[in-house]
Each structure stands twice: as C-alpha cells, then as structure tokens.
N, C-alpha and C positions, 0 to 999 in steps of 0.2 A: 192191452195190446191184443190185437186179434189174430190166430194164425190158422192154417189149415190144420186137417188132421195128418197130412203128409210133412208138416213142418214148414210149409211155405207162410210168407207173411202177405196180407192182403194189401193192396194198392196203398189204402189209407193208413195202414200201420207202417207202411216204408216211408211215406211221407212225415209222419210223425217223428220217425227216427231220425230222418235227415233234418227234419227244423230243431230237434233238441240238440243234435251234434253241432249244428251250426250256433245255434245260440250258446251251447258250452265252449267253443271255439271264439266267439265273440267275447264272453266274459272273460275268458284267459288272455285275449289281446288286451281288454280294459285293464284287468289288473297288472298286466306286465308293463303298460303305459303308465299307471298310477304309481307303479314300483320306481319306474325311470324318474319319473316327476320328482317323487319322494327324496330320491336319492341325489338329483340335480338341486331340490332345495336345501338339502343337507350340507352338500358341497358350497353351494353358495353362501349358506350361513356361516360355515366354517371359514371361507375365504375373506368374508367380510369381517369376521372376528379377527383374523389375523390382520387385516389391512388397520382395523382401528388400533389394534396393539401397537402396531409399526408406526403409525401417525401419533401415537401418544408417546412413542420413544424418541421420535423426532422433533416433536415439541417441548420435550423436557432438555433436549440437548442444547448446547451454547449456539449463539447466532452464527459464529464462524467456524461451526464443525466441519462442513463439509470442505470448507478452505484448508483447514488442520489436516482433515483426513487425507486429502489430495497431497499435501505437503509431506507427510509421514510416507505416504505411498511412493511419492517419488524419491525420497530420501533412502527408503528400502531398495528402491531399484538401483539408486546411485550405489550404494554400498556392495550390492551382488556384481554391480559391473565392475566396480574397483577390484573386487575379490577375483573375477574373471580374468581382469588385465593382469594382476598380480601373477596369479597362476601360470599365465601363458609368457610373464616375462617383459610385458609391454607396459608403457607409459599410459596411463588413464587420461591425462590431460590431452595428449597427443590425438589418442582415439576418440575423444570426445569433439575435438576440432574438426577432425575428418568427417564427423557424422553430420556438422553443421553445414547447411546450405550457403552460398554465397548470397542470396537475398535475405536470410535470416541474420548473417551477420552485419549487413550493410543496415538493415532495419534497428538492430541493437546498437550499432555505432552511432547512428543519428539520434534516437532514443537517449543515448548517454551523452550526447552533444547537446540537446534542448534541456537536460535536466540541469537545475540550478541548485548546485550544494549549499548554497548561503541560505539556511533555513532561519535567520534572524540571531537578534542576540540572545546568547541563554549565560553566559558568563565571561568574564574577562578572559580568562585561560582560553576557552574556545574562540573567541575574537581574535587574541594574539597569534592563535594557532592558524587560523584561517589567513591573516595579514601575511603570516610567515610562509606559507604555501602560496598565495598569490605571488609574493616578491620573488620567491626562488623559481616560480614557473617563468617569471618575466626575464631570468637571467639566461644570457646567450653566451656559453664559454668561448673563448678565444682559444682554439686548439694549438694554433701556430705558437702563441705565447706561453702557452703550458709546455710544449715541446722545448722551447727555448730554455725556459726556466728549468727543465727536467734535466737539459744537457748542462746547465750552470752550476746546480745545486747537487744534482745528483740523489743519494740517499738522505741528504738534508732536506730534500722537500718534504719529504713524508715526515712529520715532527712525531716524536714519541714523548713519553712523561719525563725523559732527561734532557730534551731539547730546550734550548734557550731562544726565545723567539723575540724578545724585547729588542727593539732596534736593527734587527737584521732584515727586515722588509720594508721597502720602500716603495708605495704604490706610484703606478704611472699616471700620467697626465690625462688620460683617456679614461681610467679608472676612477679618478677624483671627480672629473667632469661627469661620469655616469651618475655617482654619489650624489651631488649637488643637483642635477637635474631629477634624480628620483626624490629627493627630500622636498624640492620646491613644488613637485606634483603632489606630495602626501599635503603639504602645508595648504596648498589651493584646494583641494579637496577637503580638509579639514575645516576649512574657514566656510564651506558651504552648509555643515552641519548647525542645528538649532542649536543655539546657546542659550543658557538662563540669563534672562533679561536683569541688569543691574537695578538696584533699589534707588526710587526716587525720592530724596528727601523732601522735596517741595509739593508731591502729589498729596491730595486729601486722603487721609485715613477713614475710608468707609468699610471696613472689612475687620472682622475678628481673628482670621487666622488666613493661611496661604490658600486653603481650599475655599473659603468664603471670598477672597481677592479674585481668585479665577472666576468663580460664579458671577462676580460683579462685573467683571469685565466682559463676560460673554453676554450678560444681560443688557449693557450700555451699549455693546455691538449692534445688537439687534432692535432694542428699543429706546435706544438714547434719544433718538430725533423727534420721538413722540413725547417724551417726558422732560425734555431739557426745559421749559417754560415752567412746570412745576418745581423743578429743582431749583431754579433760580427763585422763583418766589419763595420757596421754604428758605432759603439761604438769606434773603433780605427781609425776612419776616413778614412779608406783605400777602402771603397765602391766604385765600379765603376758605 
C-alpha cells in the first residue's frame, strides 16, 4: 500500500482498498447464504426423519385405527356434552334432538326404513325371536274393545300371580278369524320353503353317501344327455 508523507493515499491504493472491501463483503454474503442453506438442509432432514417415523407408526397400527380413533373422540365429546347438560339440569337426549336438522332426521329415517334387519339364519332362538317381532308388529290393537273389557272387568283385566285365568276369557269371533287367517298365511308361506326330498326305493343306487348322491345328480343334470347312450350300453353289457 502506497501513501504520501502527509498520510494521504494514492488513487491506486484507494482502488485496492475498495476492491478488498467488496471482496470481503461478497465473501461474507456467500458464507451467510451457505449457512442458511446448511440450516435449511438440516431442517429438511429433520422433518423427513419425523415423517418417516410417523409413517412407520401408522403402518404398524391396525387397519381400522382411524375409525376407532374417530369413534373414541366422538364418545369423549358425547360424555363431555352429557356432563355439561347434567350440570345445567337439562336432558341430553332432548338437547341432542334440538341440534339435529330436519334434513338429517329425514335422511336417517329413510336409511332406517331401507335397512333389512333380517341377516339370515343364525340359530332357532334368533329365528323365533324375529318371527315373534314380525307377528307383534302386525297386531293392530282394538282400543274400543279394550275400553269395554276394562269397564267390564276392572282390575281383574290385569292379572297377577294370584289370578285364575283358565276358562274366564272367551275370544271374540273376529279374534278367532284373525288367528285362523294368520295361521293359514304361515302355512302357505311354509309350503314355499325347500324341503328334503323323500327317498325313492326304486331309484338306482349309484352313490356311496349323501354327498356323492348330490354330486351325481348335479353331474347328471349337466352331462346326462351326453352320457345316456354309454350308460345304457354299460347296463346291457354291450359297451365296446
């Protein structure tokens, strides 16, 4: 660096100092950008690692975990709502119905009507219960006759463990007709069910058990017309 005796810098020296300052400023700017890129890379690496860990946790959860989680959250909200209603002295069911819109109520009613409660045969007790519920839904009570009986018998209309009912009730003609019509309807419906075919003593025995008999009948139904001549030849003993 060149300077005069009075301390002033030569023009060339001043340009060198300005170039060195610009270079130093540019280097600092590059270092700052490098540090920012380094920090962003570390942050991205950290976020990627967190996502990988979360995805691994989700994959290890059951398939219906999201539905279970939503169900549990809904149950917690319901419990909190019940506690709030109890604290205010309100009925939760009434408050819940007030929050349901008319469109939602109509949609749920339509869905309930479309739903088929009969899920098929599971056991005889369940089938008997379904039939009982179906028959009781068909009952149309006669309120006028009920009021007449109530006036006639009074408290005796409601029997207790000490009541003697045998021979005290005479059914009406209309009630007997309804019972007969319902029984005939049940018999007609029962006749449409598939029943076990009776055993034919004159039929050829070409099976070893019941399962084999069913298989032979199925094979005869599909291939009988193609094998009829071969079967006849085997029976006559003229098969080649």
